[in-house]
C-alpha positions in Angstrom: 110.0 -78.6 159.1 109.6 -82.3 159.0 111.4 -82.8 162.3 109.2 -80.2 164.0 106.0 -81.9 162.6 107.2 -85.3 163.8 107.9 -83.9 167.3 104.3 -82.6 167.5 102.8 -85.8 166.2 105.0 -88.8 167.0 106.5 -87.8 170.3 103.1 -87.5 172.2 102.1 -90.9 170.9 105.4 -92.4 172.0 105.0 -91.1 175.5 101.4 -92.2 175.8 100.9 -95.3 178.0 97.8 -97.3 179.0 96.9 -96.9 182.7 97.2 -100.1 185.0 94.1 -101.6 186.6 95.8 -103.8 189.3 95.6 -101.2 192.2 92.0 -100.4 191.4 91.0 -104.0 191.2 92.7 -104.9 194.6 91.0 -102.0 196.4 87.6 -103.0 195.1 88.0 -106.6 196.2 89.1 -105.6 199.7 86.2 -103.3 200.0 83.7 -106.1 199.1 85.3 -108.5 201.6 85.2 -105.8 204.3 81.5 -105.2 203.7 80.7 -108.9 203.8 82.6 -109.3 207.1 80.6 -106.4 208.7 77.3 -108.0 207.5 78.3 -111.3 209.2 78.9 -109.6 212.5 75.6 -107.7 212.3 73.7 -110.8 211.6 75.4 -112.6 214.6 74.4 -109.7 217.0 70.9 -109.7 215.7 70.6 -113.5 216.2 70.2 -114.2 212.6 73.2 -116.5 212.6 74.4 -119.0 215.0 78.0 -118.8 216.2 78.9 -121.9 214.2 77.5 -120.4 211.0 79.2 -117.1 211.7 82.6 -118.8 212.2 82.1 -120.8 209.0 81.3 -117.7 207.0 84.2 -115.7 208.4 86.5 -118.6 207.6 85.4 -118.5 204.0 85.9 -114.7 203.7 89.5 -115.1 205.1 90.2 -117.8 202.6 88.9 -115.6 199.7 91.1 -112.7 201.0 94.2 -114.9 201.0 93.4 -116.0 197.5 93.0 -112.4 196.2 96.2 -111.4 197.8 98.0 -114.3 196.2 96.7 -113.5 192.7 97.5 -109.8 192.9 101.0 -110.6 194.1 101.8 -112.5 190.9 103.5 -110.4 188.0 100.9 -109.3 185.5 102.0 -108.9 181.8 101.1 -105.3 180.8 98.7 -104.9 177.9 100.2 -103.9 174.5 100.1 -100.2 173.9 99.0 -99.3 170.3 100.3 -95.7 170.5 104.0 -96.6 170.1 103.7 -98.6 166.9 101.5 -95.8 165.5 104.3 -93.3 166.4 106.8 -95.4 164.5 104.6 -95.8 161.4 104.0 -92.0 161.3 107.7 -91.2 161.8 108.4 -93.3 158.6 105.4 -92.4 156.4 105.2 -88.7 157.2 108.7 -87.8 155.6 108.1 -90.1 152.7 104.7 -88.7 151.8 105.7 -85.0 152.4 108.9 -85.3 150.3 107.0 -87.1 147.4 104.3 -84.5 147.4 106.7 -81.6 147.3 108.7 -83.2 144.4 105.4 -83.5 142.5 103.8 -80.1 143.0 106.5 -78.0 144.6 109.6 -76.3 143.3 112.8 -78.1 144.3 114.9 -75.7 142.3 114.1 -73.0 144.9 116.3 -74.8 147.4 119.3 -74.2 145.1 121.4 -71.1 145.3 120.1 -68.5 142.9 122.4 -66.6 140.5 121.7 -63.1 139.4 121.9 -62.8 135.6 122.5 -59.3 134.3 120.3 -58.4 131.2 119.6 -55.1 129.5 116.2 -53.5 129.2 115.2 -55.7 126.3 116.1 -58.9 128.2 119.3 -59.5 126.2 122.5 -60.7 127.8 125.6 -59.3 126.1 128.3 -60.3 128.5 130.1 -63.7 127.9 130.4 -64.1 131.7 126.7 -63.6 132.2 125.9 -66.0 129.4 128.1 -68.6 131.0 126.4 -68.2 134.4 123.0 -68.6 132.7 124.3 -71.7 131.0 125.5 -73.2 134.3 122.1 -72.3 135.8 120.3 -74.1 133.0 122.4 -77.3 133.6 121.0 -77.4 137.1 117.5 -76.3 136.2 116.9 -77.3 132.6 113.1 -77.0 132.7 113.0 -73.2 132.9 111.6 -71.9 129.5 112.1 -68.3 130.5 115.9 -68.8 130.9 116.1 -70.7 127.6 114.2 -67.8 125.9 116.6 -65.3 127.2 119.6 -67.4 126.2 118.2 -68.0 122.6 117.5 -64.3 122.1 120.8 -63.2 123.5 122.8 -65.6 121.2 120.7 -64.5 118.2 121.4 -60.8 119.0 125.1 -61.6 119.2 124.9 -63.4 115.9 126.0 -66.7 117.5 123.5 -68.6 115.5 124.7 -72.1 116.2 124.3 -71.6 120.0 121.0 -69.8 119.4 119.7 -72.8 117.5 120.7 -75.2 120.3 118.9 -73.0 122.8 115.7 -72.9 120.6 115.9 -76.7 120.3 115.6 -77.0 124.1 113.0 -74.2 124.3 110.6 -75.8 121.8 110.7 -79.0 123.8 109.4 -77.2 126.8 107.0 -74.9 124.8 106.0 -77.0 121.8 102.8 -75.1 120.9 104.1 -71.7 120.2 104.4 -71.0 116.5 106.7 -68.0 116.8 109.3 -70.1 118.6 109.4 -72.6 115.8 109.7 -69.8 113.2 112.6 -68.2 115.1 114.2 -71.6 115.4 114.0 -72.1 111.6 115.5 -68.6 111.1 118.6 -69.1 113.3 119.0 -72.8 112.2 119.2 -71.5 108.6 121.7 -68.8 109.6 123.8 -71.4 111.4 123.8 -73.8 108.4 125.1 -71.9 105.4 122.6 -69.0 105.7 120.2 -70.9 103.4 116.6 -71.7 103.7 116.7 -74.7 101.4 117.5 -77.3 104.0 115.0 -80.0 104.8 115.2 -79.2 108.5 114.4 -75.6 107.9 111.4 -76.5 105.8 110.3 -78.9 108.5 110.5 -76.2 111.2 108.6 -73.7 109.2 106.0 -76.3 108.4 105.6 -76.9 112.2 105.2 -73.1 112.8 102.5 -72.8 110.1 100.7 -75.9 111.3 100.3 -74.1 114.7 99.5 -70.7 113.2 98.8 -70.5 109.5 99.0 -66.7 109.7 102.4 -66.4 111.5 104.1 -63.5 109.7 107.7 -64.7 110.3 106.9 -68.2 109.1 105.1 -66.9 106.0 108.0 -64.5 105.1 110.6 -67.2 105.6 108.6 -69.8 103.7 108.2 -67.4 100.8 112.0 -66.8 100.7 112.7 -70.5 101.0 110.3 -71.2 98.0 112.2 -68.5 96.0 115.5 -70.2 96.8 114.1 -73.5 95.5 112.7 -71.9 92.4 109.1 -72.5 93.4 107.9 -69.1 92.5 104.2 -69.9 92.7 104.6 -71.0 96.3 106.5 -67.9 97.1 103.7 -65.7 95.7 101.1 -67.6 97.7 103.0 -67.2 101.0 103.7 -63.5 100.5 100.2 -62.7 99.3 98.9 -64.2 102.5 101.5 -62.2 104.5 100.7 -58.9 102.7 97.1 -59.2 103.7 98.1 -58.7 107.3 100.3 -55.6 106.9 99.3 -51.9 106.5 98.6 -51.1 102.9 101.3 -48.8 101.5 103.7 -49.5 104.5 107.3 -50.2 104.0 106.7 -53.9 104.7 103.9 -54.0 102.1 106.1 -52.4 99.5 109.0 -54.8 100.3 106.8 -57.9 99.9 105.0 -56.5 96.9 108.4 -56.1 95.3 109.1 -59.8 96.1 105.8 -60.8 94.6 106.5 -58.9 91.4 110.0 -60.5 91.1 108.4 -64.0 91.7 105.8 -63.2 89.0 108.4 -62.2 86.5 110.5 -65.4 87.1 107.3 -67.5 87.0 106.2 -66.0 83.7 109.7 -66.8 82.3 109.2 -70.5 83.0 107.4 -72.8 80.6 103.7 -72.9 81.6 104.3 -70.0 84.0 101.3 -68.0 82.8 99.0 -70.9 83.5 100.5 -71.4 87.0 100.1 -67.7 87.7 96.4 -67.8 86.6 95.8 -70.7 89.1 97.0 -68.7 92.1 94.6 -66.9 94.4 93.8 -63.5 92.8 96.0 -64.6 89.9 99.1 -63.7 91.8 98.1 -60.0 92.0 100.0 -57.5 94.1 98.5 -56.1 97.3 96.9 -52.7 96.8 98.9 -49.6 97.5 97.2 -46.8 99.4 96.0 -43.9 97.2 97.5 -40.4 97.5 94.7 -38.0 96.5 97.2 -35.1 96.2 99.1 -37.0 93.5 96.0 -38.3 91.6 95.6 -37.3 87.9 92.1 -36.8 86.5 90.9 -36.2 83.0 89.1 -37.6 80.0 90.0 -39.9 77.0 88.3 -39.9 73.6 88.9 -41.6 70.3 89.5 -39.5 67.2 86.6 -40.0 64.7 89.2 -40.5 62.0 90.4 -43.8 63.6 86.9 -45.1 64.6 87.0 -47.6 61.7 90.2 -49.2 62.9 88.9 -50.4 66.2 86.3 -52.8 67.5 84.1 -52.1 70.6 85.7 -55.0 72.5 89.3 -53.8 71.9 91.2 -53.1 75.1 92.1 -49.6 76.1 94.9 -49.0 78.6 95.2 -45.6 80.3 98.5 -45.3 82.2 101.1 -42.9 83.5 104.8 -43.3 83.2 107.8 -41.3 84.3 108.8 -38.5 81.9 112.4 -39.4 82.7 113.2 -42.7 84.3 111.9 -46.3 84.2 109.5 -47.0 81.3 107.2 -49.2 83.5 103.7 -47.8 84.1 103.3 -46.1 87.4 99.5 -46.4 87.4 97.3 -48.4 85.0 93.6 -48.4 84.2 92.0 -50.9 81.8 88.9 -50.3 79.8 87.4 -51.1 76.4 86.8 -49.0 73.2 83.0 -49.1 73.8 83.6 -47.1 77.1 85.0 -44.1 75.1 84.7 -41.3 75.6 85.2 -41.6 79.4 86.6 -39.8 82.4 89.5 -41.4 84.3 91.5 -41.1 87.5 95.0 -42.4 88.0 96.5 -42.6 91.5 99.0 -44.6 93.7 96.5 -47.4 94.3 96.9 -48.4 90.6 100.7 -48.9 90.8 102.1 -52.2 89.4 104.9 -52.0 91.9 104.7 -50.3 95.2 108.1 -48.7 94.8 107.1 -47.2 91.4 104.1 -44.9 91.9 102.8 -41.5 90.8 103.7 -39.6 93.9 107.3 -40.7 93.6 108.1 -38.7 90.5 108.1 -35.0 89.6 107.1 -35.3 85.9 104.9 -38.0 84.3 103.3 -38.6 80.9 99.8 -40.0 80.6 99.2 -42.5 77.7 95.9 -43.8 76.3 96.4 -46.8 74.0 94.0 -49.1 72.2 95.8 -52.5 72.3 94.9 -55.1 69.7 96.9 -57.8 71.6 95.3 -57.0 75.0 98.7 -56.2 76.6 100.0 -52.7 77.6 103.2 -53.2 75.7 103.0 -51.3 72.4 102.6 -53.4 69.3 102.4 -52.4 65.6 98.8 -51.6 64.7 98.0 -50.2 68.2 96.5 -46.7 68.5 97.4 -44.2 71.1 97.3 -40.6 72.3 99.5 -39.0 75.1 99.9 -35.9 77.1 103.0 -33.9 77.5 105.1 -34.0 80.7 102.8 -33.0 83.6 103.0 -33.0 87.4 101.3 -35.6 89.5 98.0 -34.1 90.8 97.1 -32.5 87.5 93.3 -32.2 87.0 91.1 -31.9 83.9 93.6 -33.5 81.5 92.2 -34.2 78.0 93.7 -37.0 75.8 92.7 -37.9 72.3 93.7 -41.2 70.8 94.7 -40.0 67.3 97.8 -41.8 66.1 98.9 -45.2 64.9 101.9 -47.1 66.2 104.0 -48.2 63.2 
């Protein structure tokens, strides 16, 4: 294309020459002398000139004619033609400018032979031969983020985490502002280095992801797990609470991370000063709400036996909860009130679960307990008062419970 352009521009300039003026000048001079000679003869015939004056004038014209012929006969240096130097300058500058411009805004890689890389419908390469071809292609064209993305995902899918980490390392150089790439990089880096999230490099990569997007779900999940591995249970709760606010309540993901939060709460409470740390967390480290299941809800009323009225104070805590008739003793749904609220109507459903995997709708038979707690905790203590139902099915309506017994 450059050669064709140069032929159209430089060649016409090279061929262009300035026209000579020697012939035109000689013809003009001869014409003038011829006219002047004719005028002399006319003046002689008309008696305006004497013969002597006529001969003298004619002699002068002949002398001028000889002088003109002598001058025109000498070699004349042709004038310098500016078209040829211009043609040379354009022949040099045109290729330099065009190639520089193309290297700046064009795609030089398009001039290279293109390889076809076979990937499946998800964009994953599973063939070693195809991965090697893609690797060779990236050596020639290392600035293609799409190819690095395919390579990183393919190595991750094949569980070749060390190679996936190297691919992500190159990818984040080309696309440094994408939080998800940094989170994926942290994940495969951890898998490639002992399958642990405790390393400083992993924490650094996760920090970069959250710096770009504080709500990135992958980064929040991994950061919570990393904090658990380091024993920083308060940080784990914080990360997972923020994550859980983005998932569907009652979903499998919500249940999984609620379970993680509950485990972190238990471990934090077991540490010295753990209760104070838990109280300082957003929402006190509370679990995310579980979606209610109206069909499994239990409704009824609770009252205090008049015989025990003298043993309680209006501000004493009352816990109304359901637990499995056979199975874990942990409450499946909990409602907290005070003695001054009695008698009262209540409803227990899945949204009141302490753990998402332990809820009313997950059991066939439950027992409902109403307890006046002197300590303010749902764990039974001597001196507490309680009443309970028999084994009932979730969804029972109109239950009536009377607090009428002491706990020895």
